C-alpha positions as CSV (number, residue, x, y, z in Angstrom):
1,M,-28.5,-7.9,56.2
2,I,-30.4,-7.1,53.2
3,W,-30.6,-9.6,50.1
4,P,-29.4,-7.2,47.4
5,F,-31.9,-9.3,44.8
6,N,-35.1,-9.0,46.3
7,K,-38.0,-9.5,43.6
8,R,-39.7,-6.6,42.7
9,D,-42.4,-6.1,40.6
10,R,-41.1,-3.6,38.0
11,N,-42.8,-3.5,34.7
12,E,-39.3,-3.9,32.0
13,T,-39.1,-1.2,28.7
14,R,-38.2,-2.2,25.5
15,S,-37.6,-1.1,22.6
16,S,-40.4,-1.3,20.0
17,G,-38.3,-1.4,17.2
18,T,-39.7,1.4,14.9
19,G,-38.7,4.2,17.4
20,Y,-36.5,7.4,16.8
21,T,-33.6,5.6,18.5
22,T,-34.0,2.4,16.6
23,Q,-33.5,4.1,13.2
24,I,-31.0,6.0,14.2
25,M,-29.0,2.7,15.6
26,Q,-30.1,1.0,12.4
27,A,-28.9,4.0,10.2
28,R,-25.4,3.9,12.3
29,A,-25.3,-0.1,11.7
30,D,-26.1,0.6,7.6
31,Y,-22.9,3.4,7.7
32,I,-20.6,0.9,9.4
33,A,-21.6,-2.1,7.1
34,G,-21.5,0.1,4.1
35,V,-25.1,0.6,3.2
36,D,-26.1,4.3,3.6
37,G,-29.5,4.6,1.7
38,S,-27.8,6.7,-0.3
39,A,-30.2,4.8,-3.6
40,E,-32.9,6.9,-2.8
41,L,-31.1,10.0,-4.1
42,T,-30.6,8.4,-7.6
43,G,-33.1,9.6,-10.5
44,T,-34.4,6.2,-11.2
45,V,-35.7,5.5,-7.6
46,Q,-37.2,9.2,-7.5
47,S,-39.2,8.8,-11.0
48,A,-40.9,5.5,-9.7
49,V,-41.6,7.1,-6.3
50,S,-43.2,10.1,-8.2
51,L,-45.2,7.4,-10.2
52,W,-46.4,5.8,-7.2
53,T,-47.3,9.8,-5.7
54,G,-49.0,10.5,-8.8
55,G,-51.0,7.3,-9.3
56,L,-52.0,7.2,-5.9
57,S,-53.4,10.8,-5.7
58,L,-55.2,10.4,-8.6
59,S,-57.6,7.8,-6.8
60,D,-61.1,8.0,-7.1
61,V,-62.2,7.9,-2.9
62,S,-65.8,7.1,-2.0
63,G,-66.7,6.9,1.5
64,T,-64.6,9.6,3.1
65,D,-63.6,13.1,2.8
66,L,-60.0,12.7,4.6
67,L,-58.2,11.2,2.2
68,T,-57.2,14.3,-0.1
69,P,-55.2,14.2,-3.0
70,D,-52.0,15.3,-0.6
71,I,-52.5,12.9,1.7
72,L,-52.5,9.8,-1.0
73,A,-49.1,12.0,-2.2
74,L,-47.7,11.8,1.2
75,S,-48.6,8.2,1.8
76,A,-47.4,7.2,-1.7
77,R,-43.8,8.6,-1.2
78,A,-43.6,7.2,2.8
79,L,-44.4,3.8,1.3
80,A,-42.4,4.0,-1.6
81,L,-39.3,5.0,0.7
82,R,-40.0,3.9,4.4
83,G,-42.4,1.0,3.6
84,E,-45.1,2.4,5.8
85,A,-47.3,5.6,6.7
86,V,-48.8,6.8,10.1
87,F,-51.4,9.7,10.2
88,Y,-52.9,10.7,13.3
89,V,-57.0,11.2,13.1
90,I,-58.2,14.4,15.1
91,E,-61.3,17.0,14.3
92,D,-61.7,15.3,11.2
93,Q,-58.5,15.6,9.4
94,L,-55.3,13.6,9.2
95,V,-51.9,14.6,10.6
96,P,-49.2,13.0,9.3
97,A,-46.4,11.4,12.1
98,S,-42.7,11.7,11.5
99,D,-41.9,9.1,13.8
100,W,-43.6,6.7,16.4
101,D,-43.2,3.7,18.9
102,V,-46.0,1.2,18.7
103,T,-47.3,-1.2,21.4
104,T,-48.7,-4.5,20.3
105,R,-50.8,-7.6,21.6
106,L,-51.0,-10.3,19.7
107,S,-49.3,-8.8,17.0
108,R,-52.0,-6.0,16.5
109,P,-50.8,-2.5,17.7
110,V,-52.9,-1.3,20.8
111,A,-51.4,1.6,21.1
112,Y,-48.8,4.6,19.6
113,R,-46.5,7.3,20.8
114,L,-46.5,9.5,17.7
115,G,-44.1,12.6,16.7
116,L,-46.1,15.1,15.2
117,P,-43.7,17.8,12.7
118,D,-44.3,21.4,13.6
119,T,-42.3,24.7,12.7
120,G,-41.3,25.3,15.9
121,G,-40.6,21.9,17.0
122,G,-42.4,18.4,16.9
123,T,-45.2,17.3,19.8
124,S,-45.3,14.1,20.9
125,I,-48.3,12.6,21.7
126,T,-50.3,8.9,22.7
127,A,-53.0,7.9,21.0
128,L,-54.8,4.4,20.4
129,A,-55.2,2.5,17.9
130,G,-58.1,3.6,16.6
131,E,-57.1,6.8,16.6
132,V,-54.2,6.1,13.7
133,L,-54.2,4.9,10.4
134,H,-51.4,2.8,10.0
135,F,-50.5,1.6,6.3
136,K,-47.9,-0.7,5.1
137,I,-46.4,-2.9,2.5
138,G,-43.5,-5.7,2.7
139,A,-44.5,-6.5,6.1
140,D,-42.3,-9.3,7.5
141,V,-43.5,-12.6,9.9
142,N,-41.1,-11.5,12.4
143,M,-42.7,-8.1,12.9
144,P,-46.1,-7.7,10.8
145,Y,-46.6,-4.4,12.7
146,V,-43.9,-2.8,10.4
147,G,-43.3,-2.2,6.6
148,Q,-40.5,-2.6,4.5
149,S,-39.6,-0.4,1.4
150,P,-39.0,-2.1,-1.9
151,L,-35.4,-0.2,-1.8
152,R,-34.6,-2.4,1.9
153,R,-36.0,-5.6,0.2
154,A,-33.7,-4.7,-2.5
155,R,-30.6,-3.7,-0.7
156,L,-28.1,-5.3,-2.7
157,T,-29.6,-3.7,-6.0
158,A,-29.8,-0.3,-4.5
159,S,-26.2,-0.1,-3.0
160,L,-25.7,-1.2,-6.7
161,L,-27.2,1.3,-8.6
162,H,-25.9,4.1,-6.1
163,A,-22.2,2.8,-6.6
164,L,-22.7,2.9,-10.1
165,E,-23.5,6.3,-10.2
166,T,-21.2,7.5,-7.9
167,A,-18.6,6.2,-9.6
168,L,-19.4,7.5,-13.2
169,A,-19.9,10.7,-11.4
170,E,-16.4,10.7,-10.1
171,V,-15.2,9.7,-13.7
172,Y,-16.7,12.6,-15.1
173,E,-15.5,15.3,-12.7
174,F,-12.1,13.6,-11.9
175,A,-11.1,11.0,-15.1
176,P,-8.8,12.7,-17.9
177,L,-11.5,13.1,-20.2
178,G,-9.8,14.0,-24.0
179,S,-6.6,14.7,-22.3
180,S,-3.6,13.8,-24.1
181,V,0.1,12.8,-23.3
182,I,2.7,14.5,-25.8
183,P,6.2,13.8,-25.9
184,M,8.6,16.6,-25.7
185,P,12.0,17.6,-26.2
186,E,14.0,18.3,-22.9
187,N,13.7,21.6,-21.9
188,P,14.5,23.2,-18.8
189,E,13.0,22.3,-15.5
190,T,11.5,26.0,-15.1
191,D,10.3,26.1,-18.9
192,M,8.7,22.9,-18.1
193,D,6.9,23.8,-15.2
194,K,5.9,26.9,-16.8
195,L,4.7,25.3,-19.5
196,A,2.7,22.2,-17.1
197,R,1.2,25.5,-15.5
198,G,-0.4,27.0,-18.9
199,F,-2.1,23.4,-19.1
200,R,-4.5,23.6,-16.3
201,G,-8.2,24.3,-16.7
202,F,-7.8,23.5,-20.0
203,R,-9.9,20.0,-20.1
204,G,-9.9,18.3,-23.0
205,R,-6.3,19.5,-24.2
206,V,-2.7,18.4,-23.3
207,L,-2.6,18.0,-19.4
208,V,0.4,16.2,-19.2
209,R,3.9,16.0,-21.5
210,E,7.1,14.2,-21.2
211,S,10.4,14.1,-22.9
212,V,11.8,11.4,-25.3
213,N,15.5,12.8,-25.5
214,V,17.0,10.7,-23.3
215,T,20.1,8.9,-23.0
216,A,20.8,5.4,-22.7
217,A,23.5,3.1,-23.5
218,G,25.7,6.4,-24.3
219,G,23.5,7.7,-26.8
220,A,20.6,10.1,-27.4
221,T,17.6,8.3,-28.8
222,P,16.2,10.0,-32.1
223,Q,13.5,12.5,-31.5
224,T,10.9,10.7,-34.3
225,D,7.8,9.7,-32.1
226,L,6.3,12.8,-31.0
227,K,2.3,11.5,-31.9
228,P,0.3,12.3,-28.4
229,H,-1.5,9.5,-27.2
230,N,-5.2,9.6,-25.5
231,V,-5.5,8.9,-22.0
232,T,-9.0,8.7,-21.5
233,P,-10.4,5.8,-19.5
234,D,-12.2,2.8,-21.6
235,L,-15.3,2.6,-19.9
236,E,-16.7,0.2,-22.5
237,R,-14.7,-2.8,-21.4
238,A,-15.9,-2.2,-17.9
239,M,-19.4,-2.8,-19.0
240,T,-20.6,0.4,-16.9
241,R,-23.4,1.0,-19.5
242,E,-24.8,-2.7,-19.0
243,S,-23.9,-2.9,-15.3
244,L,-26.0,0.3,-15.1
245,Q,-29.1,-0.5,-16.8
246,A,-29.2,-3.8,-15.0
247,A,-29.4,-2.2,-11.8
248,R,-31.9,0.1,-13.2
249,D,-34.0,-2.4,-14.4
250,A,-34.0,-4.4,-11.2
251,I,-34.8,-1.2,-8.7
252,N,-37.8,-0.5,-11.7
253,M,-39.1,-4.0,-10.7
254,A,-38.8,-3.8,-7.6
255,F,-41.3,-0.6,-7.4
256,G,-43.6,-2.4,-10.2
257,L,-42.4,-0.5,-12.9
258,L,-41.9,-2.6,-16.5
259,P,-38.2,-2.0,-17.5
260,G,-38.7,-1.1,-20.8
261,L,-40.5,1.9,-19.5
262,S,-37.1,3.5,-20.0
263,S,-35.9,2.1,-22.2
264,P,-35.2,4.8,-25.3
265,A,-36.8,2.8,-27.7
266,T,-39.9,2.4,-25.9
267,T,-43.4,2.9,-28.3
268,G,-47.0,3.8,-26.9
269,P,-48.5,0.3,-26.8
270,L,-45.6,-0.8,-24.2
271,V,-45.9,2.8,-22.3
272,R,-50.1,1.8,-21.6
273,E,-48.7,-1.6,-21.0
274,A,-46.1,-0.6,-18.7
275,Q,-49.1,1.8,-16.9
276,R,-51.4,-0.7,-16.8
277,H,-49.0,-3.3,-15.0
278,L,-48.2,-0.4,-12.7
279,A,-51.7,0.5,-11.6
280,Q,-52.9,-3.2,-11.5
281,W,-50.2,-5.0,-10.0
282,T,-48.6,-2.2,-7.6
283,L,-50.8,0.8,-7.0
284,Q,-54.2,-1.1,-6.8
285,P,-53.4,-3.5,-4.1
286,I,-51.8,-0.3,-1.7
287,A,-54.7,1.7,-2.8
288,G,-56.9,-1.6,-1.0
289,M,-54.9,-1.8,1.7
290,I,-55.3,1.9,2.6
291,A,-59.3,1.3,1.9
292,Q,-59.1,-1.8,4.4
293,E,-57.2,0.2,7.1
294,C,-59.3,3.3,6.8
295,S,-62.8,1.4,6.9
296,E,-61.8,-0.3,10.4
297,K,-60.8,3.2,11.6
298,L,-63.1,5.2,10.2
299,G,-66.1,2.8,11.2
300,Q,-67.6,3.1,7.3
301,P,-66.9,1.1,4.3
302,I,-64.3,3.2,2.0
303,E,-63.0,2.1,-1.6
304,L,-60.3,3.7,-3.7
305,D,-60.0,2.9,-7.2
306,V,-56.6,3.5,-9.3
307,M,-57.7,1.7,-12.3
308,R,-60.5,4.3,-13.5
309,P,-58.8,7.9,-13.0
310,L,-55.3,6.5,-14.8
311,Q,-57.1,4.6,-17.5
312,A,-55.2,1.6,-16.8
313,F,-57.1,-0.9,-19.5
314,D,-57.6,-1.8,-22.7
315,A,-60.1,0.5,-23.6
316,G,-60.3,-1.4,-27.1
317,G,-60.5,-4.7,-25.6
318,R,-62.9,-3.3,-23.1
319,S,-65.5,-2.2,-25.8
320,R,-65.3,-5.3,-27.7
321,A,-65.9,-7.3,-24.5
322,L,-69.0,-4.9,-23.6
323,S,-70.4,-5.4,-27.2
324,A,-70.1,-9.6,-26.6
325,I,-71.5,-9.0,-23.0
326,V,-74.9,-7.0,-24.8
327,Q,-75.5,-9.2,-27.3
328,T,-74.9,-12.3,-25.4
329,L,-77.2,-11.2,-22.6
330,A,-79.9,-10.4,-25.7
331,L,-79.3,-13.6,-27.1
332,A,-80.0,-15.4,-23.6
333,K,-83.2,-13.4,-23.1
334,E,-84.5,-14.3,-26.5
335,S,-83.8,-17.9,-26.0
336,G,-85.3,-17.9,-22.2
337,V,-81.8,-18.8,-20.9
338,D,-80.9,-17.6,-17.0
339,P,-77.8,-15.5,-17.7
340,E,-76.8,-15.8,-13.9
341,K,-76.1,-19.5,-14.4
342,A,-74.4,-18.3,-17.8
343,L,-72.0,-16.2,-16.1
344,Q,-71.6,-18.2,-13.1
345,L,-70.1,-21.0,-15.5
346,V,-67.4,-18.5,-16.5
347,D,-66.5,-17.7,-12.8
348,W,-68.1,-14.2,-13.6
349,D,-69.3,-12.9,-10.5
350,Q,-70.9,-9.8,-11.5
């Protein structure tokens, strides 16, 4: 008799959490739970993604020729919508990966199984971590090797924005905007049906009619009230404008955009301040992360600068500061004071 539970040395295969099967299961779970990720299709999200794409593609790159503007634009769009971007380094070029599985050791990736897109069908290859550039943002401590997009981190707000825009679109498509209900005297049914068919397709005109010639308590009611009544829905009481604006502002803040940038009353100084905020607090840290990953994998120091090409700084303030610094250094030289010690006192390294 053979014992059916003999111990065998077998390697157990588990899902990495970022593969195609996992994405399909997550998408199905989101669909069942009512979160389908359709907020990516809204104009607010696409505007933020466009700013990310344009800002990173204009970056000043020093130390490598691999980070071309189109590669940086692909990286920005993938980071904004997916939270991570993966590129395969081969023959002095970067090939974007559409899907991937990652194997880790001590929370550090050691190998990848990449799906590379092609016109005739994608190909799958296996590569070591040193051959792959993996950019990610919003990583969680539970899975530091998986990035999260701003929409995933602000899922409730994204769902609210999509629900509001969908509801407003349905209102403008199906609601009887500009329609009226007008009382009419009693007519034969055939005449009423013919009249009703004649109202179809006339948006903004009389669509529905009713009779005031009814019999109640043995007598007919006087035919005096023939004033039409408007049936346009009152959206102001539903506070749709305020809710939509609040959802848009929250999405913009999730992407690092000041809400005032989308305000109709925005002025030039506020636009410049919003651009400076986006470049300094959102795009430049992402550019630093990309530069660090490329420096480790490509074996040479690489730097990315977003601030200079976007001119995301106060030109007047910088000129005044430069003038003050030059005067101060000249005065220090005349007085025999070491400027390096003076700079250290105000926490200026260079």
